[in-house]
N, C-alpha and C positions, 0 to 999 in steps of 0.2 A: 527492275534493272533495265539497262539498255538492251537492244535487240541481240539475242544470242548469236554467237559466231560459230563458224566451222573452221577448226584449227587443226593443222597437221603438225605433229611433233616428231622430230628425228633426234636421236641421241645414241650414245654408246649403250647398248642394252645390258652389258655385263656389269659386274661390281665396279663402283666408282662414284665419286661425289656428284659429277655432272649428270650421270644417269639417274641417280637417286632424286636429285632436285627436279629434273625434267619430268620424271614419272609422277612424282608427288604433285607437281604443278598441274599436270594433265588431269589427274584424278580430282583435284580441287576445282579446276575449271569445269569439269563434267558435272560436279555436284551443283555448280552455280547455273547449270542449264546450257552450257556451251557443248557443242558436239566436237569430240576430240578424236583424232585419227593418228595413232602411232605408226610410223613408217620406219622399219628397221629390219635387220637380217635375222633377229630373233626377238621374242617377247621380252621387254624389259623386266629384269628379275623382280622388281617391286610391283609389277603388274600381274604377275602370275597368280592365278586363282581368283582374281578380281572380276566381278561382273557388274557392269553398269550400263544402262540403256544408252548412255551418251559416249561410251568408250569403244573404239574399234581398233583392231590391229591389222596391218597390211604387211605381209612378209616380202622382203626383197630377195628374189631368187637370182643367183648369178649364173650367167651363161657359161656353159662348158664347151663352147665352140672350139674345135681343135687348134685353130690358128692362134688363139690367145695363149701366150706363154704363161701369163698370170691371170687369174680370174678377174675380170673387169668390174669390180664391185662398184666403183664410182659411177660408171655408165649405167649400171643396173639400178642404182639408187636414184639417180637423176630421172631416169625413165619412169620408175615407180612413183616418184614424187609427182611428176607431171600427170601420170595416169590417174592417181588418186585425186589430185587437184581438179582435174576435168570431171571425173565421174561423180565426185562428192561436192563439187562446186565450192572448194575451200576458199575461205577469205584470206587466211594467213598460213604461211609455213614458218614455224618457229623451230629453228635448228640450234643445237647445242654443240659448240666447237666450230671453229672456222674451217678446219680441214678434217675430213673432206666435206662435211655436211653443208657449210655455207656455199662452197663451190658448186656442189650438186644442186642446191636450191637455186642458185643463179642460173644454171643451165635449165632447170625445170621452168623457171619463170620465162626464159626465152621461148620455150615451147608452148607455154600456156597463154602468156600475155601479161600486160602490166596490171591487170585487175587482181592478180595474185601478188600479195605482199609478203616480203621475207623479213623476218626478225631473227637476228643472230645473237646468241648469248656466248660471250667469251668466258671460259672457266679457268684458264690458267696455262696448261702446257701447250695449247695452240699458240700462245704468245711467248711464254717463258722458255720453251724448248724449240718447237717447230719454227717459229719466226726467226730464230737465231741462225737458221740454215739459209744461206744466201740463195740457194736454188729454189726455195719455197716462198721467199719474201714477197715477190711480185704477185704470186697467186693468192696468198693470204690477204695482201693489201687490196687486191681486186675484189675478193669475196666480201671484205668488210665495207669497202666503199660503195659496192653495188647493192648492199642490203638496204632495205627501207628504214630499218632501225637497228641499232646495235646496242646491246647491254653488256655490262661486265659486273662481276660479283664483288669487286672491291675497288676503292679509289686507287689503290696501289696498282692494280691491274690496268686500270684506265691509263694511268701515267706511263706505265711500261709500254703499253700498246702505242701510245703517241710517240714515245722516244724510239722504240725499236723499228716501227714501220713508218714513221713520219706521217702519222694520221692526224688530220685536223678536224674531221667531221665530229658531230655530236655523238657522245656515247652516254647512254643512261646508266646510272648506278642503280643496280637492283641486287641487293644482298641475297645470299642464300637464306633459307628459312627452314623451320621445322613445324610439323603438324602437332599442335599442342594436345591433340587427342591421343597421340602416340608417345610423344616425348614429354614425360613428367616424372617426378621422383616415384619410383616403384617401391613397394614394400618387399624388401629382399631379406627380411629377417630369417626366413626359413632356409635361404640359400647361402647366406654369408659364411656359415659354419663349415660349408664344404670347401671353402677356399682359404680361410684364415681363422686363427684362434681369436677368442673374444678380445684379447689384449693387443692384437696386431692390427695395423693399418693396412689399407690396400691402395697401391698405386697401379695405374693402368696406362697402357699405350695401345692405340688402335691405328693400324695403317696397312698399306700394301707392302711394307718392308723393302722399299726401294732405297738406294743410297741417300737420296735427298731428304729422307725422313730422319736420318742420323740416329738409327736405333741403337747403335753403340753408345751414343750419349745417354740414351734412356737407361742403359745398364749402368753406366758410370754414375748417373744421378742416384739411381736406386741403391747402389753399393754404398754411397756416402750416407744416404738416409738411413739405411738399415744399421749402420754403425751406431746411430744415435737412437733410433726408434724401431722396435720390433715391427716388421712389416713384410708384406708379400707383394710381388710384382706380377700382374696378369698381363700377358701379351696376347692381343687379339688380332688375327689376320695372318696372311702368309705372303711370301715374296722372296726375291732373290737374295736378300741380306740375312734371311733366317738362319742358314747354316753358320755364318760368321758369328751371329749373335749367340747361338747355342754354344759355340766353342768358347766365346768370351765368358759366358756365364759359368762354364765348367772351370775355366782357368781361375776365376775369382772365387770358386767354391760356393756358388750361390744356387746350385741346381735344386736344392731343397726349398728354396725361397721364391723360385720363379715358376709360374704355371703358363703353359702354352695352350690357349683355348681355340686356336685355329680360326677359321672364318665363322662368323655368327650372324644370323639374320635378325634376331631380336636385340638390336643394339641398345635400346632403351632399358631393357631388363639387365643386360650385362653391365652397362655403364653405371647403373644405379648401385652396383656393388662397390664402386670406387670412392675413395676419399679424395683423391687427387688424380687428374689426368695429366700425363706428360706429353708435351708436343714440342720437342726441340728442333724442329725442321729447319733445313737450310733455305728452302723455298716453300711458300704456302700462299697461294693466291687468295684464299679465304680461310680455310681451316674448318670445314664442315663438322668434323668430329668434335671440335671444341665447342661449337654451337649445340650439338646434340648433348654433350656433357653439361653445358650451361643450363639447358632446358630441364635437365634432370637434377639440377642443384649441385653439380660437381664442378669445383673451380679448376682452372688449368694453370699449370706451370710450364712455360714454354719460351720460345725465342722471339726476338723482335725481328720477324721475317715477314715480308710481303704484307698480306692483309690481316695477319693475326692481331696487330695492335688496334685495328678498327673493330675487332670483335671482342677481344679480351681487354678490359680496362685494368691497367696495372694498379694494384693496391686496392681494388674493389671486387672484381670477379676472378682475379687470378694474379699471377706474378709473371713478368717477362724479363728476360736478360738477353744480352747479345749472343749471337749464334756461337755455340761451342763453349760457353762459360758454364760448364756443368757444376762447378762448385757453387756458384751463385744460385743456380737453379735448385740445387740440393738444399742450400740454406733456406731458400724460400719455401720449399716443400716441408722442411722440418718446422719452420715457423708456423705453417698452417696446421700440420699434423699434431703439434704439441700444444696448441692453444684452441680449446674447443669453443671458446667465446668468439675468437677471430674466425674460426671455421664456420660457425653458425651464421655470422654476419656475411661472410662471403657467399654462403649457400643462398641466403635470402636475396642478396644482390644479383646473383646469377639468375634466379627465377624471374626477378623483376625485369632485368635487362632482356632476357630471351623473349618474354611476353610483349614488352613494349616496343622493341626495336626490330625483332626478327620473326615475328609471328606470321603464320601462314596467311591469315586474312589480309594483312597489310601488304605483303609482297605480291600476293595473287592480284590484288586490286591494282598495284603498280603495273603489272604486266597487262592487265585489261586496258588500262589507260593508254599504254603504248600501242596495243592492237587497234583500238578505236582511232587513235591519232593518225596512224599510217593509212588507215582506211578513209580518213577524212570525215569521220562521223563524230557526233557529239561525245566528248570525253567525260565520263562520270567523275564527279568530285571524289577526292581521296579523303574520306571522312575517317573517324575513329572506328576501326574494325577489330581491334584487339581487346580482349577482356582479361 
């Protein structure tokens, strides 16, 4: 391989797709011989308990100086980035989300010098939500334009970034990925009986239960499916919409058919229980959970929103319908659940597409190419790295 790099990574360390991808990327880069330094206010949850000689964690401590009305996290983060970059002689700072991380990386580079390169990955809400705020637009635009490279997790997100912020610079498309050593169809035969009878199908929804996820639509879809096919709905995760969803389930008399699993760490094990994943979101820059399901051989029935159509191939690895069309989504789910031959074909197509298009080796290599490019070093060829 090319000369190993020293890479700083900053992400939101708590639950969330961007933190998952950033942490998994760091672990894979470390396995390839690069030195990876996570810089955050707490250990990323997917990093906890992991030891690797090439992985380091640097905690951001916020000043409690009494004149500050609010803890100045951004100042502390920028300072810590610069300290780690100088002390460890980092080559690249790879930050996930434009605000505040890319802004802080820009400040850190001003302190360290141009030899430190900044790569910013856009994941979604930094553009779809924060960039809609006129008071933040100029700051986000600055952070993006001053980065040495910018990546986004879907073509749809690239297009929205250009339209919302009037950005013309190059943005690399680097899809999210899954580690094929973790995400594969699990043998859940001993567990399935805990959630459903042998004749019942299992539908599943996994999210942070925000309004944008349209979890009420999930319940509507399930209610229609259950009228035709005996089934159970497993809801995984927690969030602000959960009380509304619970009330709706009771109103429909479905409380005996819906199970709340709360937050789960071993998503591959949980998702392997499902026959179909439901993802009727209003916005979804990529839809990482649909990829996790795909890698476990579970097709998705969802909405034509954001980057979902770039991930889920309609009629091959799942079915997609316009946002809010719950009847059509329910019909698609019934079609899959009532035809085992069709379901088997979709499962095989899911596994094939996850391996060929979104595997860890391929996407990690793409990021390596970007790092070497901004450093002006020889860029390794992107060969076949997925098996």
